[in-house]
C-alpha positions as CSV (number, residue, x, y, z in Angstrom):
1,M,-37.0,14.4,0.5
2,A,-34.5,11.7,-0.5
3,K,-34.9,8.2,0.9
4,S,-32.1,7.4,3.2
5,Q,-30.4,4.1,3.0
6,S,-30.5,1.8,6.0
7,S,-27.2,0.9,7.7
8,S,-28.5,-1.9,9.9
9,G,-31.4,-4.3,10.3
10,T,-32.5,-7.9,10.8
11,V,-33.4,-10.7,8.4
12,L,-35.1,-14.1,9.0
13,V,-33.3,-16.9,7.1
14,D,-34.7,-20.5,7.5
15,G,-36.3,-19.6,10.8
16,T,-33.3,-18.0,12.4
17,T,-32.9,-14.2,12.9
18,Y,-29.7,-12.6,11.8
19,H,-28.7,-9.0,12.6
20,W,-26.7,-7.0,10.0
21,Q,-24.8,-3.7,10.2
22,L,-22.9,-1.7,7.7
23,E,-19.3,-1.6,8.9
24,R,-17.5,0.2,6.1
25,E,-18.6,2.3,3.2
26,P,-16.8,1.9,-0.1
27,H,-13.5,3.7,0.2
28,Q,-10.1,4.1,-1.5
29,S,-7.1,2.4,0.2
30,D,-3.6,3.7,-0.3
31,D,-2.2,0.3,-1.1
32,E,-5.2,-1.6,-2.5
33,G,-7.1,1.0,-4.5
34,W,-10.9,1.0,-4.2
35,K,-12.5,-1.4,-1.7
36,G,-16.2,-2.2,-1.5
37,M,-18.4,-1.9,1.5
38,T,-18.3,-4.4,4.4
39,V,-21.3,-5.7,6.3
40,S,-21.2,-7.6,9.6
41,L,-23.7,-10.5,10.2
42,L,-24.5,-12.0,13.6
43,E,-27.0,-14.7,14.5
44,D,-29.3,-14.1,17.5
45,D,-27.5,-15.3,20.7
46,A,-24.3,-16.3,18.7
47,Q,-20.8,-15.3,19.5
48,R,-19.0,-15.3,16.1
49,A,-19.8,-12.7,13.4
50,A,-19.2,-12.9,9.7
51,W,-18.1,-10.0,7.7
52,V,-19.0,-9.9,4.0
53,E,-17.0,-7.8,1.7
54,F,-18.6,-6.6,-1.5
55,P,-16.6,-5.6,-4.6
56,P,-16.2,-1.8,-5.2
57,P,-19.1,-0.3,-7.2
58,K,-18.2,0.1,-10.9
59,R,-19.2,3.7,-10.6
60,L,-16.1,4.4,-8.4
61,L,-13.8,2.6,-10.8
62,K,-15.1,4.8,-13.6
63,G,-14.5,8.0,-11.6
64,L,-18.1,8.7,-10.9
65,P,-19.4,10.1,-7.6
66,R,-19.4,7.9,-4.5
67,G,-22.3,5.7,-3.8
68,R,-23.0,2.2,-2.4
69,L,-25.2,-0.7,-3.3
70,P,-28.6,-0.7,-1.7
71,L,-28.8,-3.0,1.3
72,D,-32.2,-4.7,1.4
73,D,-33.6,-7.9,2.9
74,A,-33.1,-10.0,-0.2
75,T,-29.4,-9.0,-0.5
76,M,-28.8,-9.6,3.2
77,T,-30.5,-13.0,3.0
78,R,-28.2,-14.0,0.1
79,C,-25.2,-12.8,2.2
80,V,-26.2,-15.0,5.2
81,R,-26.7,-18.0,2.9
82,A,-23.4,-17.4,1.1
83,A,-21.5,-17.1,4.5
84,L,-23.1,-20.2,5.9
85,A,-22.3,-22.2,2.7
86,A,-18.7,-21.0,2.8
87,G,-18.3,-22.4,6.3
88,W,-19.4,-19.7,8.8
89,E,-20.3,-21.3,12.1
90,P,-22.1,-18.6,14.1
91,M,-22.1,-20.6,17.4
92,S,-18.3,-21.1,17.4
93,R,-16.0,-18.7,19.2
94,G,-13.3,-16.5,17.7
95,K,-12.7,-13.5,15.6
96,P,-15.2,-12.5,12.8
97,V,-14.8,-14.5,9.7
98,V,-14.4,-12.6,6.4
99,F,-16.1,-13.7,3.2
100,M,-16.0,-12.1,-0.3
101,V,-19.4,-11.9,-2.1
102,D,-20.4,-10.5,-5.5
103,S,-22.5,-7.3,-5.9
104,D,-25.7,-9.4,-5.5
105,G,-24.5,-10.9,-2.1
106,N,-23.8,-14.4,-3.5
């Protein structure tokens, strides 16, 4: 039986719990070509989410079958830290803030 990839979870970063959820799988856009997956991040009891966009997997650019990067605790921790370093303020109000990360979540 194949191991299924998780599409949501929680990570503990510097004593704070963050929830993450896969919002979009890698897909092909009519006007932008291949787009990578998007993951939403939300701190416990916070109002403003961060969306992190990954680059499209190289396998798609080479014409190989679809697939996405594995989402594990280490990658999600790097995503949270990258979003916070880029200016995400989880306790502020407003629409989700979008951040671009590399394939490692940095």
